[in-house]
N, C-alpha and C positions, 0 to 999 in steps of 0.2 A: 446537460446529465442532466440524470434524476437522484430524487431520494435512494430509490431501491438499486437503482446500479450500484452507488455508492455502497446500498449495506451488501449488496452480490458477493464484491469483491472483499469485504473483511469476514462475510463470511468466507467462502476461499484461501483468507490470508488469518483466518483459525482451521481450516479445516487440515490444510497443511501444516502448519506450528504441532497442531496434535496427530500427523499422522504420516506427516514424511514425504508426502506425495508433493511437488511443489509443482506437478504440471500443469492440472485447470486453472490455478492463479497464476503463473505463467502465460498460459494462452489467453489472460484477455490484454496483455498487455501488448501492443502496436512490436514490431522487432526492432523500431526504433530509441523506446522507451527512454526518460531517462528516470533516475529514482535519487535523488537526492534527503542529505540530513542537518536538518540546523543543533547543532550540540554538538554530537557526538564527532570525534575526529577519524567519519570516514565516505567511499562512495566521494562524488559522486559518483554512476554506476552507467554510462550511456550505452543500450542497447539491451534486449531481451539476451542475450547469452551473455549478458555482462552481469544483468540482475539475478539471471540463474544461477552465475558462477560467484557471487556472495553469498545467494542464499547454502549455495553449497558447502562453501568454507565458514561459514558461521551464523551457521538456522539461529533463527528467535528459535525460546522456548516461551515465550511471555504471549497467551490471546490479548484479545483489544473488547472490549465493550464499548458498541458507540453513545454518548453522551447527548447528542443535537449533530442534523445535516443539512449544513444553508447551499442553498443552491444559486447560482449565479452564470448562464447561458451554462455555457461543455464546460465547466470547474466545480467543485464541492470544493465544504470545505466539512472535512468530519473531525467531529471533535469524538479523543474520546481516549479512555478510561483501559489500566495494562491492568490484568488480571492480579499480576504480583504487589502494586501499587504505582505509581506518580499517572501522570497524563499526558495528553499533548494531542499536535494536529495532522490530518495528512490532509492534502492538497491536491486529489486527486485533475486528472483536466482529460479528457474526451478529445476520440476527433476519431468519426467511420466506425462507429462503436468497439476503440478498441482504447485502455487508456496510453493515455501521451506521456504525461507527467507526473509521478508520486513524489512530491516535498513532503518527505516527514519532519516537524520539529518537536521536539522537549519540553514540558513546559520544568 
């Protein structure tokens, strides 16, 4: 993975939040991607379609600002701050150019 790829993922997330179109964000996910959350009682969501359904049912209204990106092989850990307050991390794992795992944790 690379910092640039993770930054591009967060940019796609922010564009989807502000524009309401999740097409480009979802295109970066593998068909069998898994999204989990540590903290809020939601998920896990298994598969691109389930992730799309989760965002359609409860679209976020807060964008992320990257604080740092730590890379370890195919995995990046992105520390972020929400635009409305609060912080967290998103762990992004890729294979074959697509995101396979998104693990979001809130501080």
